[in-house]
C-alpha positions as CSV (number, residue, x, y, z in Angstrom):
1,S,22.0,13.5,5.5
2,L,18.6,13.6,7.1
3,K,17.5,16.6,5.0
4,Y,17.8,14.4,1.9
5,F,15.3,11.9,3.3
6,L,12.9,14.6,4.4
7,K,12.7,16.1,0.9
8,P,9.4,15.0,-0.9
9,L,9.9,12.4,-3.6
10,R,9.3,13.2,-7.2
11,P,6.4,11.2,-8.6
12,D,8.4,10.5,-11.8
13,S,11.6,9.4,-10.1
14,P,13.0,5.9,-10.8
15,W,12.7,5.0,-7.1
16,R,9.0,5.8,-7.1
17,S,8.5,3.7,-10.3
18,V,10.2,0.8,-8.6
19,W,8.0,1.3,-5.5
20,D,4.8,1.5,-7.6
21,G,5.9,-1.8,-9.4
22,L,6.3,-3.4,-6.0
23,I,2.9,-2.3,-4.9
24,L,1.4,-3.7,-8.1
25,I,3.0,-7.0,-7.5
26,F,1.5,-7.2,-4.0
27,I,-1.9,-6.2,-5.3
28,I,-1.8,-9.0,-7.9
29,I,-0.6,-11.5,-5.2
30,S,-3.4,-10.3,-2.9
31,L,-6.0,-10.7,-5.8
32,I,-4.9,-14.4,-6.1
33,I,-4.4,-15.4,-2.4
34,T,-7.4,-13.7,-0.8
35,P,-10.1,-15.5,-2.8
36,F,-8.2,-18.8,-2.3
37,Q,-8.1,-18.4,1.4
38,L,-11.7,-17.3,1.6
39,C,-12.8,-20.3,-0.4
40,F,-11.1,-22.8,1.8
41,R,-11.7,-21.0,5.1
42,F,-15.4,-21.5,4.9
43,S,-15.2,-25.1,3.6
44,N,-14.4,-28.3,5.5
45,V,-11.0,-28.5,3.8
46,V,-8.1,-28.0,6.2
47,I,-5.0,-26.5,4.7
48,E,-1.8,-25.3,6.2
49,D,-1.4,-21.8,5.1
50,D,1.4,-20.3,7.3
51,E,3.2,-19.1,4.2
52,L,0.1,-17.4,3.0
53,D,-0.3,-15.7,6.3
54,V,3.3,-14.4,6.1
55,V,2.6,-13.0,2.6
56,E,-0.6,-11.4,3.8
57,A,1.2,-9.8,6.8
58,L,3.9,-8.6,4.5
59,S,1.3,-7.2,2.1
60,L,-0.2,-5.2,5.0
61,V,3.1,-3.8,6.0
62,I,3.9,-2.8,2.4
63,F,0.5,-1.2,2.0
64,L,0.9,0.7,5.3
65,L,4.4,1.9,4.1
66,D,2.7,3.0,0.8
67,I,0.5,5.4,2.8
68,L,3.6,7.0,4.3
69,V,5.3,7.1,0.9
70,N,2.2,8.8,-0.6
71,F,2.2,11.4,2.1
72,H,5.7,12.2,1.1
73,T,5.4,12.2,-2.7
74,A,5.1,15.5,-4.6
75,Y,2.3,15.8,-7.2
76,Y,1.5,17.8,-10.4
77,H,-0.9,20.7,-10.3
78,D,-1.5,22.6,-13.5
79,G,1.7,21.2,-14.9
80,H,3.9,22.2,-12.0
81,L,5.3,19.9,-9.3
82,V,4.1,20.8,-5.8
83,F,6.7,20.0,-3.1
84,E,5.1,21.7,-0.1
85,S,4.5,19.0,2.6
86,R,1.2,20.5,3.8
87,S,-0.2,20.7,0.2
88,I,1.0,17.1,-0.5
89,A,-0.8,15.8,2.6
90,L,-4.0,17.6,1.8
91,H,-3.9,16.4,-1.8
92,Y,-3.4,12.8,-0.7
93,L,-6.1,13.1,2.0
94,K,-8.6,14.4,-0.6
95,N,-7.8,11.7,-3.2
96,W,-6.5,8.3,-2.3
97,F,-6.1,8.2,1.4
98,C,-9.6,6.8,2.2
99,F,-9.2,4.1,-0.4
100,D,-5.7,3.1,0.9
101,C,-6.9,3.1,4.6
102,R,-9.9,0.9,3.7
103,L,-7.5,-1.5,2.0
104,C,-5.3,-1.7,5.0
105,L,-8.3,-2.1,7.3
106,I,-9.6,-5.0,5.3
107,F,-6.2,-6.7,5.4
108,S,-5.8,-6.2,9.1
109,L,-9.3,-7.5,9.8
110,F,-8.6,-10.5,7.6
111,L,-5.3,-11.2,9.5
112,I,-6.9,-10.8,12.9
113,N,-9.8,-13.1,12.1
114,Q,-7.6,-16.1,11.1
């Protein structure tokens, strides 16, 4: 039911661990692809990189989805899990939100300028 999907995720759930692993994979891919593209973009070498563009666009989508997931993931405070949506949102806004938004902004600008 819809109520199940609206319930905040547990940070220690198996699904969240799989999601964090996926995010880690996309971060590693981005750490490899981005310098490669920057290097060849400003040189006289012409390369076909449509596949790389798809990977970058997919990375941006995954990172944007990660922002939504983080807004919906409970957190620990003084050893207790906090499941209240407002508290989760404020906690995320105070901690990782700016970093995640900057990352998505950099990716979107990189995709637009190609």
